C-alpha positions in Angstrom: -19.9 -9.2 -7.0 -18.8 -5.8 -8.2 -16.0 -4.2 -6.1 -15.5 -0.5 -5.4 -13.4 0.0 -8.4 -16.2 -1.0 -10.7 -15.6 -4.6 -12.0 -15.6 -8.2 -10.7 -11.8 -8.6 -10.4 -10.7 -8.9 -6.8 -8.2 -6.1 -7.0 -8.0 -2.6 -8.5 -6.2 -3.6 -11.6 -3.9 -1.6 -13.9 -5.7 -2.9 -17.0 -9.0 -1.5 -15.7 -7.4 1.8 -14.9 -6.1 2.1 -18.5 -9.4 1.0 -19.9 -11.1 3.7 -17.9 -8.5 6.3 -18.9 -8.2 5.5 -22.6 -11.1 3.2 -23.6 -9.0 0.1 -24.3 -5.7 -1.7 -23.8 -2.6 0.5 -23.5 1.0 -0.9 -23.4 4.1 0.7 -22.0 7.2 0.9 -24.2 10.4 1.1 -22.1 13.0 3.6 -23.2 16.6 4.1 -22.0 17.3 7.7 -22.7 20.8 7.6 -21.2 20.1 8.9 -17.7 22.4 8.3 -14.8 21.8 8.2 -11.1 23.0 10.5 -8.3 23.4 7.4 -6.1 26.1 6.1 -8.5 27.9 9.2 -9.7 28.8 10.5 -6.3 26.3 13.4 -6.0 24.4 11.4 -3.4 26.5 8.3 -3.0 28.5 5.8 -5.0 27.8 2.1 -5.8 24.0 2.6 -6.1 21.4 0.7 -4.2 22.6 -2.7 -3.0 19.8 -4.5 -4.9 20.0 -2.6 -8.1 20.6 -4.2 -11.5 18.9 -2.0 -14.2 19.9 -4.4 -17.0 17.7 -7.1 -15.5 14.6 -5.0 -16.3 15.6 -3.7 -19.7 14.0 -5.3 -22.8 16.5 -6.1 -25.6 15.3 -3.2 -27.7 15.9 -0.7 -24.9 19.4 0.6 -25.3 20.7 4.2 -24.9 22.8 4.1 -28.1 19.5 3.9 -30.1 17.4 7.0 -30.7 14.2 7.4 -28.6 12.2 7.0 -31.8 14.0 3.8 -32.8 13.5 2.3 -29.3 9.8 3.1 -29.5 9.4 1.6 -33.0 11.2 -1.6 -32.0 9.2 -1.7 -28.7 5.9 -1.4 -30.6 6.9 -4.2 -33.0 7.9 -6.4 -30.0 4.6 -5.8 -28.1 2.5 -6.2 -31.2 3.8 -9.7 -31.4 3.2 -10.4 -27.7 0.1 -8.2 -26.9 -1.9 -8.0 -30.2 -4.8 -6.2 -28.5 -2.7 -3.0 -27.8 -2.9 -0.1 -30.3 -2.1 2.7 -27.9 1.3 3.2 -26.2 2.9 5.1 -23.4 6.6 5.9 -23.5 8.1 4.6 -20.3 11.3 6.2 -19.3 12.4 3.4 -17.0 16.2 2.8 -16.4 17.9 4.8 -13.7 16.6 8.3 -12.8 14.7 10.0 -15.6 14.5 13.5 -14.2 18.2 13.7 -13.6 19.1 16.3 -16.2 18.5 20.1 -16.6 14.9 21.0 -17.4 15.6 22.0 -21.0 17.2 18.7 -21.7 14.2 16.9 -20.1 11.8 18.8 -22.3 13.7 17.7 -25.4 13.8 14.1 -24.4 10.2 13.8 -23.5 9.1 15.7 -26.6 11.0 13.2 -28.8 8.8 10.4 -27.5 5.5 12.4 -27.8 6.3 13.2 -31.4 5.8 9.5 -32.3 2.2 9.2 -33.5 1.3 6.0 -31.6 2.5 7.5 -28.2 -0.3 9.0 -26.2 1.6 9.9 -23.1 4.7 9.3 -21.0 5.5 7.6 -17.7 8.7 8.8 -16.0 10.5 6.6 -13.5 12.7 8.5 -11.1 13.8 9.0 -7.5 11.8 11.1 -5.0 14.8 13.3 -4.3 15.1 14.2 -8.0 12.0 16.3 -8.4 11.4 20.0 -8.0 8.6 22.5 -8.7 10.1 23.7 -12.0 9.9 20.1 -13.4 6.5 19.6 -11.9 5.2 22.8 -13.3 6.4 21.8 -16.8 4.9 18.3 -16.4 1.6 19.7 -15.2 1.4 21.9 -18.3 2.3 18.9 -20.4 -0.5 17.0 -18.7 -3.0 19.3 -20.2 -2.5 17.8 -23.7 -0.8 14.4 -22.9 -1.1 11.7 -20.3 1.8 12.1 -17.9 2.6 9.9 -14.8 5.5 10.0 -12.4 6.7 6.7 -10.8 8.9 7.0 -7.8 11.2 4.2 -6.6 10.4 4.3 -2.9 11.2 0.6 -2.0 10.5 0.8 1.7 8.6 3.0 4.2 11.3 2.3 6.8 14.3 4.7 7.1 16.5 2.0 8.6 15.9 -0.2 5.6 16.6 2.6 3.2 19.9 3.3 4.9 20.8 -0.4 4.9 20.3 -0.7 1.1 22.1 2.6 0.4 19.0 4.2 -1.0 20.2 7.8 -0.4 16.9 9.3 0.8 14.4 8.8 3.6 10.7 8.0 3.5 9.8 11.6 4.3 11.4 12.6 1.1 9.2 10.2 -0.8 6.1 11.4 1.0 6.9 15.0 0.2 7.5 14.2 -3.5 4.2 12.3 -3.8 2.2 15.1 -2.2 3.8 17.7 -4.4 3.3 15.7 -7.6 -0.4 15.3 -6.9 -0.7 19.0 -6.1 0.4 19.7 -9.7 -2.3 17.4 -11.0 0.0 14.6 -12.1 -0.9 11.0 -11.4 1.7 9.4 -9.2 2.9 5.8 -8.7 5.4 4.2 -6.3 7.5 1.0 -6.3 8.0 -1.1 -3.2 10.1 -4.3 -2.5 9.0 -7.0 -0.1 11.8 -8.9 1.8 14.5 -6.2 2.1 17.1 -7.0 4.8 16.0 -6.4 8.3 12.3 -6.2 7.6 10.0 -8.8 9.2 6.7 -9.9 7.7 4.8 -7.9 10.3 6.8 -4.8 9.3 6.0 -5.4 5.7 2.3 -5.9 6.3 2.1 -2.8 8.5 3.5 -0.8 5.5 0.1 -1.3 3.8 -1.4 1.2 6.3 1.4 3.7 5.7 1.1 3.4 1.9 -2.6 3.7 2.0 -2.3 7.2 3.5 -0.3 8.4 0.5 -2.3 10.1 -2.4 -1.0 7.5 -4.9 -2.7 6.5 -8.1 -0.7 3.3 -8.6 1.7 0.9 -6.7 4.0 -1.7 -8.0 5.2 -4.5 -5.7 8.2 -6.7 -6.2 9.4 -9.6 -4.1 13.1 -9.3 -3.2 15.1 -10.8 -6.0 18.9 -11.0 -5.7 20.7 -10.2 -8.9 24.2 -11.3 -10.0 27.0 -8.7 -9.7 25.2 -6.5 -7.1 26.3 -5.6 -3.6 23.4 -7.6 -2.2 24.6 -10.7 -4.0 27.8 -10.4 -2.0 26.0 -9.6 1.3 23.4 -12.4 1.2 25.8 -15.4 1.6 27.4 -13.7 4.6 24.2 -12.7 6.4 21.3 -14.8 5.0 19.4 -14.4 8.3 18.8 -10.7 7.5 16.9 -11.4 4.2 13.4 -12.7 3.6 13.3 -14.6 0.3 9.7 -15.7 0.0 8.7 -19.2 -1.2 6.0 -19.0 -3.8 3.0 -20.2 -1.7 4.2 -18.0 1.2 4.4 -15.0 -1.1 1.0 -15.6 -2.6 -0.7 -15.6 0.8 1.4 -12.6 1.9 0.5 -10.3 -0.9 -3.2 -11.2 -0.5 -2.9 -10.3 3.2 -1.2 -7.1 2.1 -3.8 -6.2 -0.5 -6.6 -6.8 2.0 -5.2 -3.9 4.1 -4.5 -1.6 1.1 -6.7 1.3 0.2 -9.2 0.1 -2.5 -8.7 3.3 -4.5 -5.0 2.6 -5.2 -4.4 0.8 -8.5 -2.1 -2.3 -8.2 0.1 -2.4 -11.3 2.1 -5.5 -10.3 2.1 -7.9 -7.4 5.5 -9.4 -8.2 8.6 -8.9 -10.3 9.8 -10.8 -13.3 13.3 -10.8 -14.9 15.2 -13.1 -17.2 16.5 -16.1 -15.2 20.1 -15.4 -16.2 20.2 -12.4 -13.9 19.0 -14.2 -10.8 20.9 -15.9 -7.9 17.8 -16.3 -5.7 14.8 -18.6 -5.5 13.7 -20.8 -8.4 10.1 -19.8 -8.4 11.1 -16.3 -9.3 11.9 -17.5 -12.8 8.1 -18.0 -13.4 6.4 -15.6 -15.8 4.4 -12.9 -14.0 1.2 -13.9 -15.7 1.4 -17.3 -14.1 2.1 -15.9 -10.7 -0.8 -13.4 -11.0 -3.1 -16.2 -12.1 -2.2 -18.1 -8.9 -2.8 -15.0 -6.8 -6.2 -14.4 -8.2 -7.2 -18.0 -7.8 -6.1 -17.9 -4.2 -8.1 -14.7 -3.6 -11.2 -16.4 -4.9 -10.5 -19.5 -2.7 -10.1 -17.2 0.4 -13.0 -14.9 -0.6 -10.5 -12.1 -0.5 -10.3 -8.7 -2.2 -8.3 -5.6 -2.0 -9.3 -3.4 0.9 -11.3 -6.1 2.6 -9.5 -5.2 5.9 -8.7 -1.6 5.1 -9.4 0.7 8.0 -10.2 4.3 7.3 
């Protein structure tokens, strides 16, 4: 069976999206360009989001004391050993809030990445409250000659949850940023976390309908992982009843239920998160490699005769 996105895979995959965009495999190279976050430095709040541990997601080569060019070169060498099929790369500005500088500084930073011959575009991770029309106008112009995508950390569609985790913005701010980004012709992605304190499984599943109404190109889903040395790591032992830490089999069935309700046009970049085990204080299965988790999800989708959008309602 061929699904609406054009292949036999049971979800609208990131690899298919890249193959359609670029004619082959493309790999992201993470870059730490030394950005900060207004949720840490006092502009919005202090202490950051209660779940946040940027170090957990940073590859070893990704360090702000290195030049952008050096990080890219080391990242390409790393990925050529791990993913030998990739010969095109996107510079992924990942840690913290990568639009949190004056526009002229942003231009210099992004251009440093685009000057590396193997780089065909940039992906910019940021917060939805750190975008404005001046930045979007520049990125829209840059999009004419380079691939550009903005990825917003949204995390939840529920304002009560966002307040509880000290996110520093509401969901309406995320909706506005997504719509404005798309108006400027820029592909837009969003990140969401399943299991944040106070959310039931019903609430999480209902979020699929809300997310489906957004003009998103991609989504990235993470199960809640509790990291060492975070505020959430202090809170969890005190109030474990507020958290939903999924068991592996439960999570596999949950994300399949979620995908069935998700708009089939939205590309799923990830179903789950993966970090080095040394950062984790939560469930053992979360130490599995993502490829193994994904293989189990796809196998279960086949067993259930399930696919993305199967229960999507217009």
